[in-house]
Structures are given as C-alpha cells and as structure tokens.
C-alpha positions as CSV (number, residue, x, y, z in Angstrom):
1,X,-0.2,-0.1,-0.3
2,X,1.1,3.6,-0.9
3,X,3.2,5.0,2.3
4,X,1.1,8.4,2.0
5,X,-2.0,6.3,2.7
6,X,-0.6,4.4,5.4
7,X,0.2,7.5,6.9
8,X,-3.2,9.0,6.5
9,X,-4.9,6.0,8.1
10,X,-2.5,6.5,10.9
11,X,-3.5,10.3,11.2
12,X,-7.1,9.4,11.1
13,X,-6.7,7.2,13.9
14,X,-4.5,9.5,16.1
15,X,-7.0,12.3,15.8
16,X,-10.0,9.7,17.3
17,X,-11.3,8.2,14.1
18,X,-12.5,4.4,14.2
19,X,-13.0,4.3,10.9
20,X,-12.0,5.7,7.6
21,X,-14.9,7.8,5.1
22,X,-16.5,5.2,3.5
23,X,-18.6,7.3,0.8
24,X,-17.4,9.8,-1.8
25,X,-19.7,12.5,-0.4
26,X,-18.1,11.8,3.5
27,X,-14.5,12.0,1.9
28,X,-15.4,15.3,0.0
29,X,-17.0,16.9,2.9
30,X,-14.1,16.0,5.5
31,X,-11.7,17.1,2.7
32,X,-13.2,20.6,2.0
33,X,-12.9,20.9,5.8
34,X,-9.5,19.9,6.2
35,X,-8.2,22.2,3.4
36,X,-10.4,25.0,4.7
37,X,-9.0,24.8,8.2
38,X,-5.1,24.1,6.9
39,X,-5.1,27.4,4.8
40,X,-7.0,29.4,7.0
41,X,-5.3,32.5,8.2
42,X,-2.0,31.0,6.3
43,X,-0.1,34.0,4.7
44,X,1.4,31.8,2.3
45,X,-1.8,30.4,1.2
46,X,-3.1,33.9,0.6
47,X,0.1,35.0,-1.5
48,X,-0.1,31.5,-3.3
49,X,-3.6,32.4,-4.6
50,X,-2.4,35.9,-5.9
51,X,1.0,34.8,-7.8
52,X,1.5,36.1,-11.1
53,X,3.7,33.2,-12.2
54,X,4.8,29.8,-11.2
55,X,7.7,27.4,-12.1
56,X,6.7,23.7,-11.7
57,X,9.8,21.4,-11.7
58,X,8.6,18.0,-12.5
59,X,12.3,16.6,-12.0
60,X,12.9,17.8,-8.8
61,X,9.4,17.8,-7.2
62,X,9.1,21.6,-6.4
63,X,7.2,24.7,-7.2
64,X,8.0,28.0,-7.1
65,X,5.3,30.5,-6.4
66,X,6.2,34.0,-7.8
67,X,4.1,36.7,-6.5
68,X,3.3,40.2,-7.9
69,X,5.1,41.7,-4.9
70,X,7.3,40.2,-2.3
71,X,10.0,37.1,-2.3
72,X,9.5,34.2,-4.2
73,X,7.9,31.0,-2.4
74,X,9.3,27.4,-3.2
75,X,7.8,24.3,-1.8
76,X,7.9,20.5,-2.6
77,X,5.0,19.6,-4.8
78,X,3.0,16.5,-6.2
79,X,0.9,17.0,-9.2
80,X,-3.0,16.2,-8.4
81,X,-4.0,16.2,-12.2
82,X,-4.5,17.9,-15.1
83,X,-8.0,20.2,-16.3
84,X,-8.0,20.8,-20.0
85,X,-9.8,24.1,-21.6
86,X,-12.7,21.6,-22.7
87,X,-13.6,20.7,-19.1
88,X,-11.7,17.3,-19.2
89,X,-9.9,16.1,-16.0
90,X,-7.1,13.6,-15.8
91,X,-5.5,12.1,-12.5
92,X,-1.6,12.5,-12.4
93,X,-1.6,8.6,-12.0
94,X,-2.9,8.2,-15.4
95,X,-1.2,11.0,-17.1
96,X,1.8,9.9,-19.5
97,X,3.6,13.1,-19.0
98,X,3.8,13.0,-15.1
99,X,6.8,11.4,-13.8
100,X,5.9,8.4,-11.5
101,X,7.7,10.3,-8.5
102,X,5.1,13.4,-8.9
103,X,2.2,11.2,-8.8
104,X,2.5,9.7,-5.5
105,X,-0.5,11.8,-4.0
106,X,-2.4,11.0,-6.9
107,X,-1.8,7.5,-6.5
108,X,-2.7,7.5,-3.0
109,X,-6.2,8.7,-3.8
110,X,-6.7,6.2,-6.6
111,X,-5.6,3.5,-3.9
112,X,-8.0,5.1,-1.2
113,X,-10.8,4.8,-3.6
114,X,-9.9,1.3,-4.6
115,X,-10.0,0.1,-0.9
116,X,-13.2,1.9,0.1
117,X,-14.7,0.9,-3.2
118,X,-15.4,4.9,-3.8
119,X,-16.3,4.8,-7.6
120,X,-15.8,8.3,-8.3
121,X,-11.9,8.1,-7.3
122,X,-11.2,5.0,-9.6
123,X,-11.2,6.4,-13.4
124,X,-8.4,8.1,-15.0
125,X,-10.4,11.1,-16.0
126,X,-13.0,12.5,-17.9
127,X,-15.7,15.4,-17.9
128,X,-16.0,17.1,-14.6
129,X,-17.4,20.6,-13.6
130,X,-15.7,23.3,-11.4
131,X,-17.1,21.7,-7.9
132,X,-16.0,18.3,-8.9
133,X,-12.3,19.6,-9.6
134,X,-12.2,21.8,-6.4
135,X,-13.4,18.4,-4.4
136,X,-10.6,16.2,-6.0
137,X,-8.1,18.9,-5.3
138,X,-9.0,19.1,-1.7
139,X,-9.4,15.3,-1.2
140,X,-5.6,14.7,-2.6
141,X,-4.6,17.6,-0.1
142,X,-6.6,15.8,2.8
143,X,-5.1,12.2,2.1
144,X,-1.6,13.4,1.4
145,X,-1.7,16.3,4.3
146,X,-0.8,18.9,2.2
147,X,-0.5,22.5,3.0
148,X,-2.7,24.0,0.0
149,X,-3.8,23.3,-3.6
150,X,-2.7,25.5,-6.9
151,X,-3.9,25.4,-10.1
152,X,-2.2,27.2,-12.8
153,X,-1.7,27.2,-16.9
154,X,0.6,24.5,-18.4
155,X,2.1,24.4,-21.6
156,X,-0.5,22.5,-23.6
157,X,-3.6,24.4,-22.8
158,X,-5.5,23.6,-19.5
159,X,-4.3,23.8,-16.3
160,X,-2.4,21.7,-14.0
161,X,-3.5,21.1,-10.4
162,X,-0.6,20.4,-7.7
163,X,-0.5,19.8,-3.8
164,X,2.0,21.8,-2.0
165,X,3.9,21.2,1.0
166,X,5.9,23.7,3.0
167,X,7.3,21.6,5.8
168,X,9.4,18.2,5.2
169,X,6.0,16.0,5.7
170,X,6.2,15.1,1.7
171,X,9.5,13.4,2.8
172,X,8.1,11.6,5.5
173,X,5.2,10.6,3.8
174,X,7.4,9.0,0.8
175,X,9.6,7.2,3.2
176,X,12.4,9.4,2.4
C-alpha cells in the first residue's frame, strides 16, 4: 500500500477516527474542511492565490510561486492532475507526462478509492465540473497532508493542479 495512504490512516486513527470515510460525499466534506482549516489564516496560502507566475519542476518535485510583490515561495509538490480547457480531467496517476515520483499523492487517492470502493476516484479522467475539480483537489490534499493546492496554466493548454508542502511532511510521507 502507498506510504502516503498508510500515513493518512495513521493520522485519522491518531485523531480518534474509528473508521475511514466510506462514501465519496463523506470524503469530499472531510477533505474540504481539512483544506479550509489548513489554509485559513495562512499568509503563504493567501500569497499563493495571488501569484503572477509559477515554475513547476517535475524532476525535482518543487514548485516556486512568484507573487506580484514580495519574495518567491518554494515548496515541495505533487501533481494532482490536469484540467483541459474543454472541461476534461486526468489524474496524475494516469497521465503519461507526469513522472512517477510526482504522482504519489494522486496514486494514494486512487488506492483509497479502491480500498473503500469509492467509484468516483477510480476513473483515470473524464469531463468534470468546477465543483468536482475542487473536491478532487481537496481530497488529494487531505489524504497527502498538503499545506494547500494550486492551479496554474501548463504549456499544452489547460491547467495543472498541484498539492504543495511547505514543511518536510512530504519526505516523511514518501518514506525518505
């Protein structure tokens, strides 16, 4: 089982949960709450939402946010997936252009869906709306203990969705 998923289960148990979410709706609600509380009042989170540019290094697993004012912000990153201009989504775990090392958080979501029999998390991609896109991002952040999520344009048209990690939790999650 994915180390990120094992760590997620441990975090849930430590928080007093006696079972993991068993439905998509339950998972999406928990994830939205987690992401909202994680980013609430975060200076970095508010700066990330107003960046003028970003650089995503798929080989190093890093993202650098370039705000309109102030210093650049660097963080570890995982790709959640891509969202095309036509409204189609593709999870990073199914994307041929995303290196395996950058797919681990997305793989944890897919494995969680498989383990809990949550059908909405098992498809490689397809047409989705903005609400489902936000849910997918929050779910990936929740499971991988991300500090936030970000969407920005990628070179082939459309956008790339990323989880970012400001501390060293990603290293621990990936067994490094």
